[in-house]
GUZA-730786 format. One line per field, with one value per residue (C-alpha): residue number from 1; residue in one letter; x, y, z. Coordinates in steps of 0.1 Angstrom, whole numbers, plus 5000, padded with zeros to 4 digits. Layout:
residues N
seq	NUM,... $
type	A,... $
xx	X,... $
yy	Y,... $
zz	Z,... $
END
This chain:
residues 245
seq	1,2,3,4,5,6,7,8,9,10,11,12,13,14,15,16,17,18,19,20,21,22,23,24,25,26,27,28,29,30,31,32,33,34,35,36,37,38,39,40,41,42,43,44,45,46,47,48,49,50,51,52,53,54,55,56,57,58,59,60,61,62,63,64,65,66,67,68,69,70,71,72,73,74,75,76,77,78,79,80,81,82,83,84,85,86,87,88,89,90,91,92,93,94,95,96,97,98,99,100,101,102,103,104,105,106,107,108,109,110,111,112,113,114,115,116,117,118,119,120,121,122,123,124,125,126,127,128,129,130,131,132,133,134,135,136,137,138,139,140,141,142,143,144,145,146,147,148,149,150,151,152,153,154,155,156,157,158,159,160,161,162,163,164,165,166,167,168,169,170,171,172,173,174,175,176,177,178,179,180,181,182,183,184,185,186,187,188,189,190,191,192,193,194,195,196,197,198,199,200,201,202,203,204,205,206,207,208,209,210,211,212,213,214,215,216,217,218,219,220,221,222,223,224,225,226,227,228,229,230,231,232,233,234,235,236,237,238,239,240,241,242,243,244,245 $
type	M,K,V,A,L,V,T,G,A,S,R,G,L,G,V,E,M,S,K,A,L,A,R,D,G,W,A,V,A,V,N,Y,A,R,D,T,A,N,A,S,A,V,V,S,A,I,K,A,E,G,G,N,A,V,L,A,Q,F,D,V,T,D,E,R,L,V,E,T,G,L,A,R,I,T,L,E,L,G,P,V,D,L,I,V,N,N,A,T,G,P,Q,P,E,C,P,L,M,E,Q,S,W,R,T,Y,L,D,Q,L,E,F,F,V,K,A,P,L,L,L,L,K,G,C,L,P,D,W,R,A,R,K,S,G,R,V,I,N,I,G,S,E,I,A,E,L,G,N,P,N,F,G,N,Y,A,S,A,K,G,A,M,L,S,M,T,R,S,W,A,N,E,L,A,P,D,G,I,T,V,N,L,V,A,P,G,W,I,P,V,E,R,H,A,D,A,P,K,S,A,L,E,W,Y,R,E,R,T,P,L,G,H,F,G,T,P,S,D,I,A,A,M,V,V,F,L,A,S,E,G,G,N,F,I,T,G,Q,K,I,A,V,N,G,G,R,T,L,L $
xx	5140,5108,5081,5064,5032,5029,4995,4991,5028,5028,5030,5034,5046,5042,5070,5096,5083,5087,5122,5133,5120,5138,5170,5165,5164,5127,5112,5085,5051,5043,5006,4986,4952,4957,4990,5011,5038,5046,5044,5067,5092,5092,5099,5127,5143,5143,5159,5184,5196,5199,5166,5137,5102,5072,5041,5009,4980,4947,4920,4925,4889,4876,4876,4879,4908,4926,4924,4938,4964,4978,4979,4999,5024,5029,5036,5061,5078,5065,5040,5035,5052,5044,5014,5018,4983,4990,4964,4940,4915,4902,4901,4874,4871,4836,4813,4793,4760,4775,4788,4768,4771,4787,4815,4823,4820,4844,4871,4862,4867,4904,4912,4891,4878,4910,4932,4907,4906,4943,4948,4922,4939,4973,4961,4958,4994,5007,4991,5006,5040,5036,5048,5035,5034,5008,5018,4988,4994,4972,4971,4974,4940,4924,4934,4935,4900,4904,4872,4854,4872,4850,4848,4886,4892,4866,4880,4916,4903,4887,4919,4937,4911,4913,4951,4949,4922,4940,4973,4957,4940,4970,4998,4995,5001,5034,5018,5025,5001,5011,5002,5024,5006,5022,5016,5012,5039,5037,5036,5022,4986,4995,5012,4985,4984,4985,5017,4996,4984,5019,5032,5003,5011,5048,5044,5023,5048,5072,5102,5095,5096,5078,5087,5095,5084,5117,5109,5078,5096,5123,5097,5081,5114,5122,5088,5093,5128,5139,5141,5103,5099,5085,5063,5027,4994,5012,5005,5037,5034,5059,5048,5074,5057,5022,5005,5026,4996 $
yy	5034,5045,5020,5012,4992,4976,4961,4930,4923,4885,4885,4906,4941,4941,4917,4938,4970,4955,4943,4976,4997,4974,4978,5016,5013,5010,4985,4968,4954,4928,4928,4900,4884,4846,4836,4831,4810,4836,4865,4846,4841,4879,4886,4859,4874,4909,4896,4876,4908,4924,4943,4944,4931,4915,4897,4918,4896,4914,4922,4959,4962,4953,4983,4963,4943,4974,4989,4958,4953,4988,4984,4952,4968,4997,4972,4951,4978,5012,5036,5034,5063,5052,5034,5018,5009,4980,4954,4942,4913,4896,4918,4904,4917,4914,4933,4962,4943,4916,4941,4949,4975,4947,4943,4980,4979,4950,4972,5003,4982,4978,5010,5035,5020,5002,5033,5054,5030,5029,5066,5073,5048,5067,5102,5114,5103,5118,5151,5152,5145,5167,5138,5108,5095,5077,5061,5047,5022,5032,5021,5035,5020,5049,5071,5046,5032,4996,4981,4955,4969,4998,4984,4984,5016,5036,5025,5034,5067,5073,5065,5091,5118,5108,5111,5147,5157,5141,5158,5192,5187,5171,5193,5217,5188,5179,5147,5138,5117,5105,5079,5056,5044,5013,4999,4962,4946,4909,4891,4858,4866,4870,4836,4824,4856,4847,4855,4875,4898,4903,4911,4935,4955,4955,4969,4998,5007,5035,5021,4988,4964,4955,4970,4949,4950,4966,4996,5003,4996,5022,5049,5040,5041,5075,5090,5076,5091,5126,5131,5131,5157,5183,5161,5157,5152,5138,5109,5094,5070,5041,5025,5030,5061,5047,5077,5104,5122 $
zz	5156,5137,5132,5098,5094,5059,5053,5031,5036,5033,4995,4964,4967,5005,5009,4991,5007,5041,5034,5018,5047,5072,5052,5056,5093,5100,5125,5104,5115,5088,5085,5071,5074,5070,5055,5086,5068,5042,5067,5091,5062,5056,5093,5093,5062,5077,5109,5090,5075,5109,5108,5132,5124,5140,5128,5128,5120,5117,5092,5083,5074,5109,5132,5164,5151,5138,5173,5190,5162,5165,5203,5199,5175,5200,5227,5207,5186,5197,5182,5144,5125,5090,5074,5040,5028,5005,5015,4989,4984,4952,4922,4899,4864,4848,4824,4838,4838,4860,4885,4917,4944,4965,4940,4945,4983,4984,4968,4989,5020,5013,4996,5016,5048,5059,5054,5073,5102,5105,5102,5128,5151,5148,5144,5180,5187,5154,5161,5195,5181,5150,5127,5108,5073,5051,5018,4999,4971,4943,4907,4872,4865,4884,4854,4826,4834,4822,4809,4831,4861,4872,4908,4912,4892,4912,4946,4936,4923,4956,4973,4953,4961,4997,4997,4985,5010,5039,5029,5029,5063,5080,5067,5096,5120,5102,5087,5050,5028,4994,4969,4948,4917,4902,4868,4863,4884,4880,4913,4926,4918,4881,4878,4854,4833,4795,4777,4752,4780,4793,4758,4751,4783,4777,4741,4755,4782,4770,4788,4771,4800,4832,4866,4896,4933,4941,4919,4940,4972,4963,4959,4992,5010,4995,5005,5040,5043,5051,5014,5014,5041,5018,4996,5004,4985,4955,4932,4920,4891,4889,4856,4830,4816,4808,4822,4806,4791 $
END
């Protein structure tokens, strides 16, 4: 059984991605930083469906904790075969003159540093086995450039460029690297979003409705499957057509 590590898997998109991968036969390491109750619920749900999952509590931005976390996953499930970089922190929106370098670094910690630490932790084993997959969870905002969101947009843009560079470098080792770019998928963190904002977004989505976490999970499962064997270095938008142009 192959092993998938899904970061930020105690809530939001990470929950559905973890469950979907488990249904597709992956053993899943459910990563989280603090929310043990929700992460445990994800593991329990996977096991109730006959899947295999373990808790993997560690801060993906801390090099030492990443090292020990990967070692623990290997002990409990086996070596990681797939990394899904989904973890994120607060995403503050504010005018440019209120932004600081720190607000940019905060986003880069999750979208560049954490994926780098995790990949480096797995890479020697992957190169030896000539296999391994990385799926980064990006955002349409990297292309649309929402105002008051330069910190988040720039970090997601860096993640996309990083994806392409890694894909080129690692292809000879049989390792694929791709990015799934969701649109606005309402999850727990959006519980207080104004109805006017939701309607504004829906009206500007060609398909005319919001996506769901399962839409993102389905693409992740496909890229992780044998069907994704010949796909690397790609950004795949799952946003109802909002970035057609």
